[in-house]
N, C-alpha and C positions, 0 to 999 in steps of 0.2 A: 427528613434526610435519612436515607436508608444505606446501611453498610452493604456492600455487594460481595457475594460469594461467587467467584468466577471460574469458569471451566477452562482448563488448559488443553489445547488440541495437540495430539501426538503425531503430527505429520512427519513423514520420514526425513524431510530436509531440516527439521528443527535441531537446534543446539541441545546437547545433553546437559549443559552446565549453566547457560546464561540466565535463564529465568530463575532456576533455583538459587543462583548466586545473588540475584537481586532480592529475592524473597527471604534469603537467609535460611533456606532449607537444604536438606541433603538431596543430591541428584538421585534419581531412581534408576539410572542406567539407560532409560528410554529417552528418545527425543521429546523435547517440550518446545513446540514451535510457536504457538500463539495462545495468549490468554485473552478471552473475549469479554468485553464489558459493554453490556447493552441489552437489547430486547430482541435480538435476532432469533428467529424460531429454531435455528440449528443448535444454539447453545445459549439460551437466555440466562443472564445473571440471576442469582437467587437472592431474595431479601427475606426479612422476617415476616413479610406479608404475602409471600408466594414468589413466583418468578417475576422478574421485572416486566415481562410481556403480559402476564396475568394482571399485575398491578395497573399497568397502563390501559389494558383492555377494559378493566372494570370502570374506569372514569378518566377517559383521555383528556378532557379539558382540565380536570383538577390536576393531573400529573404533568401535562405538557403545556398547559395554558391555551386559552382560546385562540390567540393569534397564531401559535405554532400549529394547532390543529387545522385552522382555516387555511394556512399556507402549505402544509406538508401532509395533511391527513392525520388520522387518529393513531399514529404510530411514531416511535422514536426514529427520526430520519437518518441517524448516524450510528455507526458501530465503532467503538474504540477498542484498540488492541495493544498488548505488548507483543512484538514480533521478534523472534530470535532465530536467525538463519545460521545454521551450521554448515549448510551447503546450498548451492544455487536453487532458487525457485524456478518454475517454468517461465520461459520467455513469453510474454503475453501482452494483450491490449484489451481495453474495455470500450464498449460502444457508447455513443451519446444517447440522450433520452429518446429521440425519435427512432434511432436504429434499434434500441432495445425494445421499444414498444412494438415496432413492426416485426422484429424477429420473434418476439414472444408470441404475438398473435398468430404468426404464420405457423410456428411449431405447435401451438395449441390447436389450430385448425387442422393440421395434418395428424393430430393424435399422437405426437411424440411424447412419451412419458417424461415427466419432470426429472425422474431418477435415471433416465436412460443415459448411458455413458457418452452417446453421440449428441446429446442435447446441448445446444449452445446457450440458450436463453432461459434461465431459471425464473426470471421475473421480468417485469416491464420497466425496470428502472435503470438509470445510468449508474456508473460506479467511479466517479472521481475519487482520488485518495491522496493522502499526505503521509509521508514517513519522516519522523524526526529522530535523529540519531541520539542514543544514550551512550553508545560506545562508538569507536571508529566503525564506519558502516560502508560497505562496498555495494555498488549497484550499477546497473546499466539503464540508461534513460535517453530515449530519442535517438534519431539517426545522426551519424556524423555527416559532414560534408562528403559527397561522393568521391571527390578527389583525395581527401584524407583517408577515406576507407580503402580506396584503391592502393594508396601508398602503403597502408598497413598490410594489406593482403599480399601485395607484390614483394614486400620485404621478407616474406617467409621463404621465398624461393621454391614454392610448391607448384609444379607445372600444371596440375589439374585445377588450380585456382586462377590461371591466366584468363580463361573466358570471362570470369566474373570481373577481373581487373579491366579487361577491354570494355565490357558493358558499362562499367562505372565511368569510363572516360568518354564513351561514345554518345551519350544521350544527355538531354537536359536533366536537371536534378530529380524531379519527380519520376520521370520515365526510367532513369538509371536505377534508382532505388527499387522501384516496383519490379523491373525486369530481373534484377539480381535476386531479390527475395523470392520471387516466383520461381526462378531457375533453381535456387538452393532447395526449396521445399518440394519441388516436383521432379528432381533428378532421380535417377535409378538408385534405390537404397544401397545396393552393394557398392556401386561406384562412389556414392557419397560417403559411406562408411570408410572406404579406403582413403579418400581425400581427407576426411576428418582425422584419421590416424596419422597421416603425414603432417597435417597441420598442427596437431597436438605435439608431435615430436619436435617440430620446428619452434613452436611457442615455448616449449620447455627448454630447448637449447638456447634460445635467444634471450629469454627473460625480459626484464624491463617492462615496456608497455605491453608485451605479449604475455606476461605472467598471469594476469587474470583469466585469460582464455585457456592457458594450460591447465589452470585449476578447474575451470568449467569442464574441459574435455576429460579430466580425470574422473569427474563424477558422472559424466554422460558420454562414454566412449562411443564413437560412431554416430552420434546424434547430429542431424543437419543444423540444429539450433546453435551448435558451436560456431559454424561459419556465419549464421545469421547474427549472432552476438557481436561479431567483429564489425558489423555495420553500425553498431550503436556506440554512443559515448560511454566510456567508463568513468564513474564518479566515485570518489572517496569522501564521504561526509565525516566531519569532525563532530564531537558531541555538541548538541545544540543546533546543528545545521539540519536542513530539511529539503525534501524534494516534493513537488506537487506533480501528480500524474493526471493529466486530463484525458479526454476521450481520444482514442486512436493513436496514442503515443506508446510505442513498444517499449517494454521495460522488463527488468528482472532484478530481484534482490539477490545478492551473492553471499554476504556474510555480515553479521553484526546484530546488535540489539537496538531496537527502536520503539518509539510510540507511534502507532499507525492509527489514522482515522479515515473513514470512508463513508460514502453514502451507503445506505442499507441495501446492498445488492450482492448477488452471487454471479453476475454475468462476466465471464472470462472467455476470451478466444485466444488459444495458445498457438505460438509460432514454433516451439521446440523446447528442448531440455525437459522432456516429459515423456512418460509412456502413455499418457492420456490422449484422447481424440484430438486431432488437428484437422479442422475443416478449412482447407486452403482457400477455396473460392470465397467463403464467407469472411475469412480473415483478411484477404486482400481487399475486400469491399470496405472493411472497417478501418484498416490501417491508414493513417495520414502520412503520406510519403513526403515529409518535409524535414530537411536538415535543420537542426536548431541547437543552440546551447542548452544544456540541461537545466539551467536556471536554479542554482543552489539558493535556497531561502535562508535568511537569518532573521531572527525575531525583531520586530519593530516595537519601539517603546509605545505603550498605550497608557491609559489613565491608571493612576493608583498602583504603579510599579508592575503593571501587567506587560508581558512581552508577547506580542501577537504574531502568528504566522499567517500572513495575508494570502488569501486565495480568492478566485472568482466564484467560489461555490457557496451557496447559502445553506445547504443541508448540514454543513458542519463548520465549526470555527474552533481552531486549536490555539491555545495560548499557554503560557507558563508563568509561574511566580517563583523566583529564587528568593527565599526568605532568610535574611541574615539573622544572627542571634540578637535578640532584644528588639526586633522590629515590631511596630504596633500591629494590631490585628487589622485584617482587611475584610471589608464587607463585600462579598461576591454575590449578593442577592440579585436575581434576575427574574423578569417575567417570561422565562423560557426554561426548558429542562437543561440540567447540567449533570455531567459526571466529572468528579474530581479524583485525580489519581496521584498519589505520592510516589516519587521515584528516588528520593534521597532524603535522609534525615528523619525527623519526626515532626509531623504536622498535625495540628488540631483542627478538625472541621466540624463545627458545631459540637455535639457531645461525643464525637468519634475521634479517637487517637489513631492516626494512620502512620504506618511504617512503609518502607519501599514495597511496591506491588499491591498495596491496599487501596481501595477506592470506595466512593459513596455516590449515590444518585440523589440529586437535589431537585425535587419537584418545582415547577414554575411558581414563583412568588414566595417560596420558602426562604427564611433568613439563612444566610450562609456566611457565618463569621469564621475566618481562617487565621491561624497564628502558628507560631512554632519556628523551627529552624530546619530548612530543607528545601526541596524542589517539589512543586505541585503543578501538574498539568490540568488544564480546564478545557473540557469539551462541551460545546453548546451549539446553537444554531444562530443564523443571522435573520432577524425579523424585519429590519429596515430595508431600504433599497440597496442594490449592489454597490452604489457609490458612497453609502453611509454605513460603514462597518465598525463604528467605534463601540457599539454595544454598551452604552452608558449604564452603569449599575443603578439600581433603584434605592 
């Protein structure tokens, strides 16, 4: 079992205080957006044996287990993060596996450098993800019903939004959402900026259900993503609740601290709320224009006091243990790789004492006895069939 020394990424949207507060450290005055736990080449965790990427590369079957290597290849298939949003992230979608592979191969064939700002596909993998709230957490997830979106836009009383309202009323669901998003992202930038300014003022004046969009517009004045965001469901998670984001689902995180886990990929197509490249034709090809309830997840009781966040993805499985004072030790040993993250209290994992924000990597087959008083998140993979996700301990 290896204690992890993890990198904090200083993205501009990050909170200045949330991660330091969890870690019990003084804020630096700079944003601290994400703390990465895993073997991603962009910022692999460090161990006493080298970076986690180096440790796994040296003996994948020893660290990950033969079954995980056979199923996912010789690399850790997930990335675990602490995510602290102080302002909205970009409105974005992720491709499915086939789309990612085709897009990656096409850009490789055309010689687009992986570091190019207009590159869409950094790898050939999909990027499903799960965010679990540690504090109250605001986000946008999936399309509203077009008629509800039309009602929201119409209630602002902004004349330049009327064409979008009419489109949302005039077509079947998929066509309505596609045409409105296309129109928003391809409109004249100066006209759009004026519309967004009027929209922001109306949202600020009306408050209530419009308040989240007033906040978004404050951070991204004139950005067409402000209007696109109003097509989406606004979700406020309470601590312990989670959202699963599958392929093609537009989403954005707005504010709060959470534990995020995802397949090990960098593939993002942006819809707005960003100064970065927006490839509208490719985006429209990837987005799933389906209205749906965002589907807030609550943990389901698993074996031995484990609380599991069930998803259809095998590359990762997130669960947590809320350990009361005096509880007996739990044996978390698995024939699969694990990262254990403490988020509250004081937890003993093997020979390591963990306080909030501290984590360990547990190689496949290693004994993992856990005790103490606090909250521990467990990240691993699913090695059985998709219908059998109980992950019985060894």
